[in-house]
Structures are given as C-alpha cells and as structure tokens.
N, CA, C and O atoms as CSV, one atom per row, in Angstrom:
chain,resi,resn,atom,element,x,y,z
A,1,MET,N,N,-14.393,-18.202,1.026
A,1,MET,CA,C,-14.534,-17.902,1.822
A,1,MET,C,C,-13.132,-17.341,1.705
A,1,MET,O,O,-12.730,-17.895,0.681
A,2,ARG,N,N,-12.664,-16.974,1.915
A,2,ARG,CA,C,-11.358,-17.129,1.335
A,2,ARG,C,C,-10.744,-15.580,0.433
A,2,ARG,O,O,-10.176,-14.502,0.255
A,3,PHE,N,N,-11.656,-16.981,0.095
A,3,PHE,CA,C,-12.036,-15.647,-1.740
A,3,PHE,C,C,-12.154,-14.394,-1.185
A,3,PHE,O,O,-11.298,-13.512,-1.254
A,4,VAL,N,N,-13.843,-14.280,-0.316
A,4,VAL,CA,C,-14.114,-13.089,-0.703
A,4,VAL,C,C,-13.233,-12.121,0.686
A,4,VAL,O,O,-12.957,-10.931,0.541
A,5,ILE,N,N,-13.074,-12.497,1.298
A,5,ILE,CA,C,-11.715,-11.953,2.119
A,5,ILE,C,C,-10.945,-11.254,1.224
A,5,ILE,O,O,-11.301,-10.094,1.015
A,6,ALA,N,N,-9.674,-11.796,0.459
A,6,ALA,CA,C,-9.268,-11.099,-0.296
A,6,ALA,C,C,-9.338,-10.051,-1.395
A,6,ALA,O,O,-8.648,-9.134,-1.842
A,7,LEU,N,N,-10.522,-10.644,-1.611
A,7,LEU,CA,C,-11.606,-9.710,-2.453
A,7,LEU,C,C,-11.200,-8.493,-1.900
A,7,LEU,O,O,-10.187,-7.916,-2.297
A,8,LEU,N,N,-12.279,-7.843,-0.565
A,8,LEU,CA,C,-12.472,-7.262,0.130
A,8,LEU,C,C,-11.323,-6.524,0.374
A,8,LEU,O,O,-11.331,-5.299,0.495
A,9,LEU,N,N,-9.916,-7.523,0.484
A,9,LEU,CA,C,-8.425,-6.825,0.989
A,9,LEU,C,C,-8.596,-5.807,-0.752
A,9,LEU,O,O,-9.090,-4.680,-0.730
A,10,ALA,N,N,-8.172,-6.366,-1.915
A,10,ALA,CA,C,-7.486,-5.580,-3.691
A,10,ALA,C,C,-8.346,-4.579,-3.837
A,10,ALA,O,O,-7.934,-3.487,-4.229
A,11,THR,N,N,-10.350,-4.895,-3.400
A,11,THR,CA,C,-10.949,-3.496,-4.009
A,11,THR,C,C,-11.143,-2.426,-3.747
A,11,THR,O,O,-12.117,-1.803,-4.169
A,12,PRO,N,N,-9.722,-1.665,-2.519
A,12,PRO,CA,C,-9.316,-0.051,-3.347
A,12,PRO,C,C,-8.419,-0.274,-4.406
A,12,PRO,O,O,-8.242,0.535,-5.317
A,13,ALA,N,N,-7.739,-1.570,-4.282
A,13,ALA,CA,C,-6.340,-1.143,-6.051
A,13,ALA,C,C,-7.200,-1.637,-6.914
A,13,ALA,O,O,-6.603,-2.171,-7.848
A,14,PHE,N,N,-8.681,-1.706,-7.033
A,14,PHE,CA,C,-8.527,-1.767,-7.988
A,14,PHE,C,C,-9.319,-0.691,-8.502
A,14,PHE,O,O,-9.311,-0.568,-9.727
A,15,ALA,N,N,-10.287,0.448,-7.551
A,15,ALA,CA,C,-10.554,1.346,-7.758
A,15,ALA,C,C,-10.096,2.721,-8.061
A,15,ALA,O,O,-10.609,3.692,-8.617
A,16,ALA,N,N,-8.582,2.388,-7.324
A,16,ALA,CA,C,-7.522,3.597,-7.292
A,16,ALA,C,C,-7.634,3.332,-8.461
A,16,ALA,O,O,-7.974,2.150,-8.412
A,17,HIS,N,N,-7.604,3.506,-9.125
A,17,HIS,CA,C,-7.120,4.001,-11.482
A,17,HIS,C,C,-8.726,4.084,-12.088
A,17,HIS,O,O,-9.763,3.582,-11.655
A,18,SER,N,N,-8.573,4.577,-12.773
A,18,SER,CA,C,-9.589,5.604,-13.069
A,18,SER,C,C,-9.560,4.506,-14.811
A,18,SER,O,O,-10.500,3.857,-15.272
A,19,GLY,N,N,-7.808,4.707,-15.534
A,19,GLY,CA,C,-6.904,3.792,-16.581
A,19,GLY,C,C,-6.835,4.676,-17.612
A,19,GLY,O,O,-6.649,4.504,-18.817
A,20,VAL,N,N,-7.122,6.233,-16.556
A,20,VAL,CA,C,-7.322,7.543,-17.985
A,20,VAL,C,C,-6.176,8.449,-17.083
A,20,VAL,O,O,-6.442,8.303,-15.890
A,21,PRO,N,N,-5.067,9.276,-17.265
A,21,PRO,CA,C,-4.041,9.528,-17.097
A,21,PRO,C,C,-4.115,10.906,-16.515
A,21,PRO,O,O,-4.090,11.733,-17.428
A,22,LYS,N,N,-4.174,11.308,-15.652
A,22,LYS,CA,C,-4.373,12.765,-15.032
A,22,LYS,C,C,-3.399,13.471,-15.220
A,22,LYS,O,O,-2.396,13.417,-14.508
A,23,ILE,N,N,-3.505,14.058,-15.968
A,23,ILE,CA,C,-2.404,15.729,-15.567
A,23,ILE,C,C,-1.741,16.164,-14.940
A,23,ILE,O,O,-2.200,17.306,-14.969
A,24,ARG,N,N,-1.397,16.187,-14.672
A,24,ARG,CA,C,-0.093,16.703,-12.952
A,24,ARG,C,C,0.123,18.159,-12.903
A,24,ARG,O,O,0.752,18.491,-13.908
A,25,THR,N,N,-0.236,19.506,-11.878
A,25,THR,CA,C,0.371,20.100,-12.438
A,25,THR,C,C,0.893,20.532,-11.415
A,25,THR,O,O,1.423,21.642,-11.458
A,26,GLY,N,N,0.888,19.602,-9.938
A,26,GLY,CA,C,1.633,20.215,-9.444
A,26,GLY,C,C,2.076,18.876,-7.983
A,26,GLY,O,O,2.522,17.816,-8.423
A,27,PRO,N,N,1.962,18.962,-6.640
A,27,PRO,CA,C,2.062,18.654,-6.342
A,27,PRO,C,C,0.791,17.491,-5.170
A,27,PRO,O,O,1.352,17.241,-4.103
A,28,GLU,N,N,-0.128,17.086,-5.228
A,28,GLU,CA,C,-1.546,16.846,-4.737
A,28,GLU,C,C,-0.936,17.236,-2.700
A,28,GLU,O,O,0.099,17.161,-2.038
A,29,LEU,N,N,-2.784,17.750,-2.445
A,29,LEU,CA,C,-2.417,17.348,-0.983
A,29,LEU,C,C,-1.883,15.870,0.001
A,29,LEU,O,O,-1.631,15.759,1.201
A,30,SER,N,N,-1.870,15.273,-0.681
A,30,SER,CA,C,-2.062,14.127,0.715
A,30,SER,C,C,0.407,13.642,0.360
A,30,SER,O,O,1.081,13.386,1.358
A,31,ASP,N,N,1.084,13.657,-1.063
A,31,ASP,CA,C,2.290,14.431,-0.662
A,31,ASP,C,C,2.931,15.429,-0.049
A,31,ASP,O,O,3.897,15.251,0.693
A,32,ILE,N,N,2.351,16.715,-0.368
A,32,ILE,CA,C,2.483,17.920,1.224
A,32,ILE,C,C,2.343,17.023,2.567
A,32,ILE,O,O,3.150,17.152,3.488
A,33,ALA,N,N,1.403,16.223,2.611
A,33,ALA,CA,C,0.897,15.573,4.313
A,33,ALA,C,C,2.079,14.798,3.932
A,33,ALA,O,O,3.135,15.233,4.391
A,34,LEU,N,N,2.143,13.833,3.257
A,34,LEU,CA,C,3.273,12.846,3.519
A,34,LEU,C,C,4.632,13.832,3.438
A,34,LEU,O,O,5.386,13.554,2.506
A,35,PHE,N,N,4.931,14.660,4.078
A,35,PHE,CA,C,6.406,15.186,3.401
A,35,PHE,C,C,6.380,15.635,4.805
A,35,PHE,O,O,7.292,15.200,5.507
A,36,VAL,N,N,5.094,16.803,5.622
A,36,VAL,CA,C,5.247,16.708,6.958
A,36,VAL,C,C,4.802,15.956,7.542
A,36,VAL,O,O,3.734,16.422,7.937
A,37,LEU,N,N,4.956,14.782,7.975
A,37,LEU,CA,C,4.747,14.008,8.654
A,37,LEU,C,C,5.908,13.016,9.035
A,37,LEU,O,O,5.965,12.384,10.090
A,38,ALA,N,N,7.405,12.955,7.362
A,38,ALA,CA,C,8.344,12.435,7.250
A,38,ALA,C,C,9.322,13.261,7.958
A,38,ALA,O,O,10.366,13.023,8.566
A,39,ALA,N,N,8.553,14.452,7.644
A,39,ALA,CA,C,9.781,16.038,8.255
A,39,ALA,C,C,9.515,16.019,9.662
A,39,ALA,O,O,10.246,16.674,10.405
A,40,LEU,N,N,8.301,15.168,10.248
A,40,LEU,CA,C,7.751,15.423,11.950
A,40,LEU,C,C,8.578,14.934,12.245
A,40,LEU,O,O,9.405,15.269,13.093
A,41,GLY,N,N,8.503,13.341,11.119
A,41,GLY,CA,C,9.411,11.999,12.180
A,41,GLY,C,C,10.337,11.969,12.731
A,41,GLY,O,O,10.548,11.586,13.882
A,42,VAL,N,N,11.686,12.775,11.222
A,42,VAL,CA,C,12.168,12.785,11.258
A,42,VAL,C,C,13.107,14.096,13.686
A,42,VAL,O,O,13.450,14.169,14.866
A,43,TRP,N,N,12.802,14.625,12.207
A,43,TRP,CA,C,12.442,15.922,13.618
A,43,TRP,C,C,12.414,15.284,15.451
A,43,TRP,O,O,13.274,15.209,16.328
A,44,PHE,N,N,10.638,14.850,15.354
A,44,PHE,CA,C,10.901,14.158,17.076
A,44,PHE,C,C,12.066,13.048,17.256
A,44,PHE,O,O,12.705,12.892,18.297
A,45,VAL,N,N,12.243,12.260,15.996
A,45,VAL,CA,C,13.682,10.913,16.642
A,45,VAL,C,C,15.109,11.718,16.514
A,45,VAL,O,O,16.111,11.268,17.071
A,46,ARG,N,N,15.135,12.605,15.955
A,46,ARG,CA,C,16.784,12.992,16.341
A,46,ARG,C,C,17.078,13.649,17.533
A,46,ARG,O,O,18.070,13.668,18.261
A,47,ARG,N,N,15.205,14.566,17.583
A,47,ARG,CA,C,14.839,15.010,19.262
A,47,ARG,C,C,15.307,13.993,20.220
A,47,ARG,O,O,16.236,13.923,21.025
A,48,ALA,N,N,14.443,13.312,19.890
A,48,ALA,CA,C,14.464,12.081,21.066
A,48,ALA,C,C,15.812,11.152,20.973
A,48,ALA,O,O,15.583,9.959,21.173
A,49,LEU,N,N,16.346,11.285,20.867
A,49,LEU,CA,C,18.362,11.425,20.036
A,49,LEU,C,C,18.936,11.301,21.320
A,49,LEU,O,O,19.259,10.502,22.198
A,50,ARG,N,N,18.880,13.197,20.797
A,50,ARG,CA,C,19.134,13.688,21.578
A,50,ARG,C,C,19.706,14.071,22.818
A,50,ARG,O,O,20.827,14.248,23.296
A,51,ALA,N,N,17.990,14.161,23.311
A,51,ALA,CA,C,17.824,14.173,25.228
A,51,ALA,C,C,18.594,12.944,25.432
A,51,ALA,O,O,19.596,13.183,26.106
A,52,ARG,N,N,18.429,11.072,24.916
A,52,ARG,CA,C,18.417,10.000,25.058
A,52,ARG,C,C,20.152,10.802,25.696
A,52,ARG,O,O,20.478,11.209,26.811
A,53,PHE,N,N,21.027,10.729,24.167
A,53,PHE,CA,C,21.843,10.393,24.240
A,53,PHE,C,C,23.388,11.942,25.732
A,53,PHE,O,O,24.569,12.071,26.051
A,54,THR,N,N,22.062,12.547,25.957
A,54,THR,CA,C,22.735,14.169,26.057
A,54,THR,C,C,22.647,13.132,28.935
A,54,THR,O,O,23.042,13.690,29.959
A,55,LYS,N,N,22.165,12.127,28.800
A,55,LYS,CA,C,21.845,12.189,29.800
A,55,LYS,C,C,22.714,11.412,29.707
A,55,LYS,O,O,22.240,10.362,30.142
A,56,ARG,N,N,23.532,11.277,29.463
A,56,ARG,CA,C,25.304,9.734,29.758
A,56,ARG,C,C,25.157,10.791,29.858
A,56,ARG,O,O,24.392,11.459,29.164
A,57,ASP,N,N,26.165,11.374,31.140
A,57,ASP,CA,C,27.492,11.944,31.966
A,57,ASP,C,C,28.029,11.497,32.342
A,57,ASP,O,O,29.221,11.770,32.485
A,58,THR,N,N,27.146,10.020,32.935
A,58,THR,CA,C,28.997,8.953,33.254
A,58,THR,C,C,29.460,8.388,32.536
A,58,THR,O,O,28.865,8.571,31.474
A,59,PRO,N,N,30.859,7.222,32.339
A,59,PRO,CA,C,30.435,6.324,31.435
A,59,PRO,C,C,30.144,4.928,32.017
A,59,PRO,O,O,30.353,5.013,33.227
A,60,LYS,N,N,29.771,3.737,31.709
A,60,LYS,CA,C,29.245,2.294,32.363
A,60,LYS,C,C,30.388,2.244,32.893
A,60,LYS,O,O,30.157,2.575,34.056
A,61,ASP,N,N,31.677,2.012,32.789
A,61,ASP,CA,C,33.347,1.787,32.890
A,61,ASP,C,C,33.139,2.100,34.502
A,61,ASP,O,O,34.107,2.093,35.263
C-alpha cells in the first residue's frame, strides 16, 4: 500500500520531462505568474508591517 501511495505521489515527477530539451526563447507564462505572485506577496507583507508599526503611538514602558 505504501508503494502505491509513493508511486502516485511521484507520478507527476516522472511525467514532467520527456527527455528532449526544449529551446527557451523567453520566460514562460508560469515564470511571469510566479514573479507577479512573489511581488504581490512582498507588497502585501510590507503594507501589513507598515500598518502594524504605525499604530504604535505610545511606547509600552
């Protein structure tokens, strides 16, 4: 049973490459989407941290 589960989990890795290299002419759509999501994540975290630290008007001491 464990072998079947391991085989099912590894199946996408076996099917990911046909063995023939593809000539890259530019960035793929997935590369662009990953960059956009990373940029949005950085923007969101910076905005949240900026809002969090601007709310601290009085010191805790």
